[in-house]
N, C-alpha and C positions, 0 to 999 in steps of 0.2 A: 688194563690200568683203570683205577678208580679215580685218580686225581686228574680230572680233565676239564678243559674249557676255562682254566683259571688264568689270571694275569699275575706274572711272576717277575720280580726283579732279582737278578743274580749279579753280584759284584765279583770281580776277579774271574770273569767268564771266558777269557781268551785262551786259557790252557788248564791243565791239571783237573782238580775236583770241579772247578767252575764249568769247564768245557764239557766234561763228562755228564755233569748234571743238566746242562742245557740240552745235550743230545738225548738224554733219557726222557726229560720232560716234554720234548718235542713229540714223543710218541703219543702223548695225550692231547695233541691239538691245543696246547696251551699257547697263550700269547706271552712272548718272552721279552723282557727289557734287559738288555745285557750291557754291562760296562766293565771296562778295564782301561789301562793306559793305551792298549793297542788292539782293542776289539775289532776295529774296522779292517785291520790287516789279516785277520783270520778268515779269508775268503772261503776256505774249505768248510769251516763251521757254519758260516752264514748260509752258504749254498745248501748244505746238508739240512739245516733247519727249515729252510724255505721249501725244499723238496719234500719234507715231511708234512707240509701244509700248515706249519706254525706261522703266525704273524710274529715278526721279529722287529724290534726297534733296538738300535745299538748307539752307544755314545762313548767316545774316547774320553776318559777322565783319569786324572791322578788323584785317587781318593785319600792321599795324604794332604791334599789342599782343600781347605773348606770352600773356596770359591769354585773349584771344579765340582765338588759334591753338590753345591746348590745349583750350578748350571745343569748338571745331570739330572737332578730332581725336576727342575723346571722343564726340561725337555721331555722327560718321560711323562710328566703330568699334563703336558700340552697334547699328548697323544691319547690320554685316557683320563677318565674320572674315577677309576676304580683299580685298586691294587689288592690282591688276595694274599700274596706271600712275598716276604723279603728274605732272600738268602745272602747273608753277609759272609762272603768267602774270601775277599781280597786280603792278602797278607804277605809279609816278607819276613825272613829270618837271616841274620848276618852272624857268623861265628866270630866272636872276639872275646878274648880274656878280658876280664874287668880292667886289668892294668893298661890295656890298649884301647879301650872304648874312647870314642871321640863324641863331643856334644852333637855334632851334625848328624852322625848316623844314629845315635840314640833317639834324636828327635824324629828322624825319618821313620824308624820302626814304630815308635809310639804314635806318631801322627797317623800312620796308616792302619796299623793293626787294632788300635784302641780308640783314639780320638775320632778317626774317620768313621769307624763302625758305629760309635755312639751318635755322632751327628747324622749319619745316614738313617739310622733307626729313629731319631727324633723327628726328622723330616717326614718320614713315611708313616709314623705311628698313627696320627690322626685318621688317615685313610684306612689303615688296617683295623683300627678300632671301629670304624664305621661298617666294615665288612666282615667283622668277626674273623680276621685273618690269622696268619701264622708267620712268626719271625723264627728263622733258623740262623743261629750263629755258629760258624766253624771255628771251634777253639782247637784244642790239641791235648794230647797226653802231657804236653809241657805246661799245661794249665793245672796240673795236679802234682807233677814232679819237676824239680829243678834239674837242668842239664849243664854241666860245666861248659863254659864258653858261649852259652846261649841265654845269659842272664836277662838281657833286655827283652829278647823274644818271650822267654818264659814269663816275665813280669807282665807282658801285654796279654798273654793267654790267661794267666791268672785273673787279670783284669776283666777279660771277656766273660769268664765264668761268673765272676761276682756280679758284673753288670747284668748278665742274663738272668740270674737269680733275683735280682733286684727288681727288674722290670716285670719278670714273671709275677712277683708279688703285687706289683702295681696294676698289671693288665689282666690277671686271670679273672677278676670279677667283670671284666668287659669282653669275656669270651674270646680273648686273644691267646692263642697258644704260643709259648716261647720255648724253643727247643735248642739245646746246645749239643753239638756233635763234636766229639773229641777223638780224632783219629790218632793212632800211633804212626809208625813209619809207613809212608805211602810212597810208591815208586813214581815220583815226579821229579822235575828238575829243581825242587825247592832247595833252598839253602845256598848262601853266598860265603865264600872263603872257608868252606868246610875243610878241616885238615884230613890228611890221608887216613888217620886212625878212625875218624867218624865215618868216612866213606867206606872203610872196610867193615865197620860194624853194620852199616846199612846193607852191605852186600851179604853179610852173614845171616840176615833175616829174610824169611819169605814174606817180603813186603806186601801190604795191601795195594790194590790198584785204585786209580781214581774211580773206576766203574763200581768198585766195592762200596765206596763212600756215597756215590750217587744213588746206588740201590738202597742204602740205608736211609738216606734223606727221603727217597720216595716212600719207603716203608713207614717212616714217621708221618708223612704227609697224608697217607691213605688211611690212617686210623680215623675212626668216627670223631666227629667234632668234639665229643666230650672227653676224648682220650688225648692226653698230652704226654709224650715221651720226653719229659723235661731234660733229661741228661743222658746221652749215649756215649759211652766209652767204648771205642772199638780199636783193637790192636791185632797185629799178626799173632797167630797162635804161638809161635816160637820167639816173640819179643818179650824179654823180661821188662820190669817196670821202667 
């Protein structure tokens, strides 16, 4: 592993892609700053990372709440004066036809998937600029294609793609890499209120694993500093658009 000895923030780290990425990056003796609503409850992950020799700091935070984001940032920065990489992975998706959408759930998804990601990036960006760091935003194939019943989720992921491209234009001259990873179907427990038809569609596809995405993230991180894989779309071989 080439990406070693770095200080890395991972959001949504308690399960799925975030957990797999933390486990993989622990192989490089990196210092990990992990956050999610329930990260402290994932004792298996925290024990594994410590056994691998990684220094680990964790903080429970609901990243749909700006006060939680600021508290998380303050805690992590009290433990270090240097961050090399920010991996924005936290996100939710709720299946709702547009005729059934409620203001409360729309706000929850937008606040976490987009507003929270932007604010988290804004807080850490001065430090990342100082260290010629890397920002990785986990978007989705849903940031390129609309899916029936997932309009709010898709809107946030389109927003993540646009935000990423905008800050890349802003930060590239400061030697900060901005990388957007856009997975297709991944075999996780993602998705709330999914109808049986969507679940059946997922089962019909040889889905990616969280580890597949983690390896993709590591591949991007291990490129030379002057190489930035700005946008990575990764889908199961047998998943149509």
